[in-house]
N, C-alpha and C positions, 0 to 999 in steps of 0.2 A: 474539523469542531465546528459547528455552527457560530457565526455572527447572533449577540444577541441582539444587537439592533437589527438582523433580520427576521428574528423569531417575531420581535416586538410588529415591526412593520409587515408581516407577512404570515401571521400567525394563523389563524384559518386555511391559506392554500396549503400552508406545511404540512397542516393534521391530515388536512385531504392527501396530500402527495405519499406521506407515509404507509397510509393505507396501501399500496400497493407494494411495501415491502408487506402486507399481514399484519399491521398493526391498529387495533381494534381503539376502540374510546378511551380505553382507561389507559392505553400504555402512552395515546399520546396527550395523554392530559399532563404527562411531566416539562412539556412546552410550557404550558399554566404557571407549573409551578418555579419555571426558569425565571419567568416574568416577574413572580410574588418574589421571589429569591431575589432577583438583581435591584426589585423594588426595597427590599430590605436593606440590602448593599448599599445602595446609595443615599436612604434615610440616615443610617448609619456612619458613613461617609459625612452626610452634612451635618450630623450632632456633631461629630468628632472635628472638625473642622473649626464648629462655632466656638468648639471647649479650648483648644489651641489658638481661638484668636484671642480671647478672654483672658487668654493667660499673657499672650503678648504683650497684651495691652496692658492689665494688671502689672506685669516685671517693669515696665515701662513707668509707670506713677510709681513704684517700687522706688528705685533711682533715685526719681525726684523727691521724693519724701526724705530719704535721706539724705540729700544734698539741702533739701533744706530745714536739716536740722530737727525731724518729725518720726524717729525711729519706731515710737510707737505704734503709729496709724502705719508704717509700713510691713513693721510685723503682724499685725492685722491682717496687711493684706496678704504676708505670705501664708500666712493659717486659709486666709480663703481661698489661695490657690491650689495649696495642698486640695480641698475640697474638690475643688475643681477637676484636679487630677486623677483621683478617684471614681470620678463617676467618668472621666476619659476614659476611664484603662477600662470600665465597663463595655463602652460603645465601641472599641477597641476590638474586643474580646469577639463581641458580637458582631461587628463587620469582617474577622477573619472568618469566624463560623459562615457566615452567608458566602463568604466569598472560598471558602473551601466547599462547600456544599452545591453551590453553582458549579464550580467546576467540576465535581464528579456527576452532576446530573449532566453536563454540558458534553462529557468523556462518552458519557453512555447511549447519545442519542446518534442514531448512523444518518449520512448524507444525505439531501431531500434527494430522490432519483427526478433525472430530467424528463421532460415531456415525454420523450421519444421512447420512455422503457414501459413495454407492455406490462400488464396486469398481469397474475399469476404469483404462485407460491413457491413452484418447485421448478429443478429443471425442467420437467416434461411440458413446461408452459411457457418455457424460452422460444423466442421468434427465430426461424431462419432468413438471417439478413441476405444469403447469397448461398443458391443450393451448389451441388456439385453437380452440372451440366452430362457431362460423360459417362457412360455404365461404369458401376464400381468395378472392380477386378475381381473375378471369381475363381476360387480356385480349392482344392480339398488338399492343401498344405499344411505345413507344423507349425504350430503356433511359435512365437520369440520364444519361449524356455524350452522349447526341446529343441529350436535351432541352436540356441548358444551350448550348449551341451553337444548336440553332433558335431559341429565346428571349431569347440572348444575356445571360445571367443567372452564366453557369458556362464559365471558359475554362482550360483546362487547358495549352493550348498557352503562352498567356503566363506562367502560372504558372511552364512550364518554363523559358522566357526569361527570367525573371527571380532564380528560385531553383532552380529544377531539378525534375524531374519528383518526383509527391506533394506539389507546395506548389501547390493551385488556386487561383485568382483570381474571386472572387464579385463581381459587376458590378449595376448598378439593381435590378430587381427581387431578383432571387439576394442581392444586400447586406442588404435591408432583409428578408426574410425568413429573413435569419441572423441579421440583429438582434431580430427580434421574437421568435423563438424561445429568444435569451437571455433577455428580460426576462420573457417569460413563464414561462419555466422558477424563474427568481430569486422574480419576485411569488409561483408558487403554493410556492416554499421558504420563502418570508418568512410568508406567510401559514399556514403547517404550524408556527412558531416555532422557526426557525433565523434565527439571527444573521449577516446577510452581512458576508463580509470581500473584500477587495481585495487579497491575497498578492503582494508579488514573485514574478517569472516567473522568477525565478534565485535557487538555492540553495546553500550552502554543503556540506561532506561530511557533518557530523554531521548535517544535516536532512536527505539524504538517507538515510544509515545508519538513520535513527531509527527510520524507517517501513516500512525492509527493502528498499528499491530499490539500496541498497548491500552488501555485494556482489552480490548476486543478477541483479539489472538494468544492470549498469554499461557492458555492450555496449551499450543499448538507448539510453541518454541522448545526448543532445549535451553535450559537457563544452567548455567553454572554458578552456583550458590556462593562457594565462598571468593569468588571476583566480582559479581555480582553484573556478571556479564551476559549477554544472549547469542547463542549461535543464530547464524543470516538465516532466516525465511527464505529468503529474495535479495538480490541486490540492490532493488528498490529501497531498499532502510537505507543503506548508507552515504548511496549515494546521491538521494534528492535531501540529505540532511548534511550535504556537502556547502549548499547553500540559508542553513538555518539560521533564523538572525538575521540575513543579510537585507539590505536597501539597495535594490539595483537602477540603474539610469534603464530608462524603456529603449535605449541604442542597442544595452546589450543581449535584449532578449530577439529570438528566439535563445536559448542554453539548451543544446544539444548532446546529452551524454550517453555512454554507454559502458555499460562493463561486463567480464562474467565472473563468475563465482560458484563455487558448489554451492545448495541450498540444502538446508535441514530441517525435517517438518515431522514432528511426531505424528499427524496424520490419527490421533486417538480412535477408536469408535471404528474403524475400517477393517475388516472381513471379507471374506469370500470371492469368490470365481472373479468379480471384477478388478479386486486389487493384487490379481497373481501375477508374478514374474514384477516387469518392471511399469506395469500399468499404475500402479501406486507404490514409491518407496521411502526409505527416511532419508534417502542424501541421493541425491540429483546434479546433474551441473545444468545451467542455465544462461544464455544471454538475454541481458535485459538493455531496455533502450527507456528513454526519462526526457522528457522536454519539461523546461520552465518556461511560461509564454504569455502575453498579455490575457485579458478578461476577453477580448472579441476576438481574438485570433486563436482559442482553444479550441473550437468546434474540426475546424479546417485543420488544424495540426492534426486533431485523431484521426482526421479521414488521411492524411499523408502517411501516418502510424499503419495505418491499418493497410494501406497499399503497401509499404516496404516488408511487412508479414507477408502480404499474399504473395509477395514476388519469390519471396524464400522457397516457399511451398510449389510455385510455381518450378523454381530453377531445379529442386530435389524432385520435381513429377511424380509429388505422391498427390493423393486424392485428398479434398480438403470440403470444407462448408465451413462457414461464419453464421454465429449464432449472436442474434443481441437478447440479452438476459432481460429475463420478465425481473418485477420487485420482491418477489421473493427470493431470487437465487444470489440476487446483486451483491457485491461484496461492501461491507460497511461504510467502508470511505468514498466508495464509488458513486456519481452520479449518474455514469454511464459506462456499460460494458460490453464490450464485442468479444465472444468468444471463438477460437479458431479448434475447429477438430478435423484430424485426418482420420483416414478408414483405414485401420487392420485387416487388410482381409482373410489371414488364416482364422481371427475369430469371427469377423464377422461383423466389425460393432466401430463405431465413434469411437478417437478418444480424444480430450482435450489438451491441447498443445501450448495453447498461449491464450492469453487475455489481454487486453487491450482498455485502458479504461481512462477517461477525464472524471478528475478529482474534483475537480474548478475551485473553489479558495476552501474546501475542507482540509486539506492537508496544510495548505501555508498559512492559516489561521494560525494551528498548532506549531508551525517552524516559524513565525513569526517573517517570512517572506513576504519583502515587498516588492515594489518597484515605484519609479516616480515618470511622468509622465512630463511631455516636453512643458507643460505649464507648469512642472514642479508638482502636482498633487500626487499623494502618492495612495496607489491600490495594493491588496492584495494579488500577488501572482494567480495563476490557473498552474498546477503541475496534473503531468500522464505518465504513466509508464506501459509500457507491452512487455511481454515476455516473446524475444525474436532470437532463438524461440529454446523451449525447455528439450534437451536433450532425449531425455527417458524415452519418451512413446515417439519421437520422432524416428527414435532408432527401433522401435517396436515394428512403426509401417515402414520402416526401410527394409528391414528382414523377412518381415511376414511377406508385403506386397512383392519384393525384387528376388523372392528363393526359384529357382529353376534345380532340374537334374544336377546341373553343371555345378552347382554353387548360387550363393547369392550375387547379384549382380549389382556393381557398384553404380550410382547414379554417374553422368557424365562430368557436373559438375565437381564433386567432391571428389574424380580421378588424381586431380594434379596436390590433391592435399592429403590424399591415404598413401600415394604412390602404387597403388593395384586397383586394378577392375574388377576381381571377381574373390568373393570368401571361400573358399572350398578345400 
């Protein structure tokens, strides 16, 4: 959530930046409305404070009048206080209304794109930050959904029977491959200094709001109405909220956390060949890395996280490329995002497997997550997260790229985890 002070100080710049997201003049006008509502809030607060001050002053006078044997005058002041309270109730009501409208407006405004975010409205406008230099694998092999059936490791029909479309069943060596990837990614994260967290898989509204999933992603999350809880769309949500409301010392930063969770997404409106098989599912496993750091270190941290994820793909021997997302494709809460894509040879297409984002103070303002520098001055922290990695599409690339007449060859780095070197 943007800070009102920042909007006041930089309204013209912010309006210009929001045009990168495709916001036109009518939409950016909400920033002016936010300033007007904040003015209204301040005015009502000042008026209410003044009325409360009058009440305090008159209350003191009433006490003195009773002591002086002037009950009539005291009663007159009591009547005056009652009138002031009525007036103040109106100010308080208007103050509350202004505060509620202000918060609603602030929650509806996305983060301001970083200056390096390229212009553009769709994924076709994303910038290739790092291109795959070697020739892409060429084969006339089977797509992963056929390979899953052929080797009895992946069953979409069974998942449909149990839960519905988008809920695949892994079995046999497919299950062991899944578990191997989870353990490999977690081991790599903890070796890089991230503390492993096992969070709840359900979160409350405050938690989802803190990281920006609410209200923006409300329609994409599974909601348990009776319990007023949401299934996780990503481990970012509960793990980042660990420090909601905290005031940290600068010496505690950076905080580096990682966690594995199943992730649940409704993916409403997703149809067609591009979502076939594991390309897009409602339930998938993912390892997340999260950092909380100081404002001056966050973009250096972003590059470190980018390198960590890149090394995972190198070790898995998967062709990859890195995209810098354009304004129109940028997530609601992000200031700058890089996407990693792997190449699926049988489908001859690139698949996103990770998003690495710097949210700057957008999440921390919602979370009220701050730190004190050495002088004691308080600042909002910067938060970052990245998928390291999302398993479903990694498995797609491993199956499709590594198929041979003898079977699917397991990368060397995974063999200590799988206990086998080929699926046949």
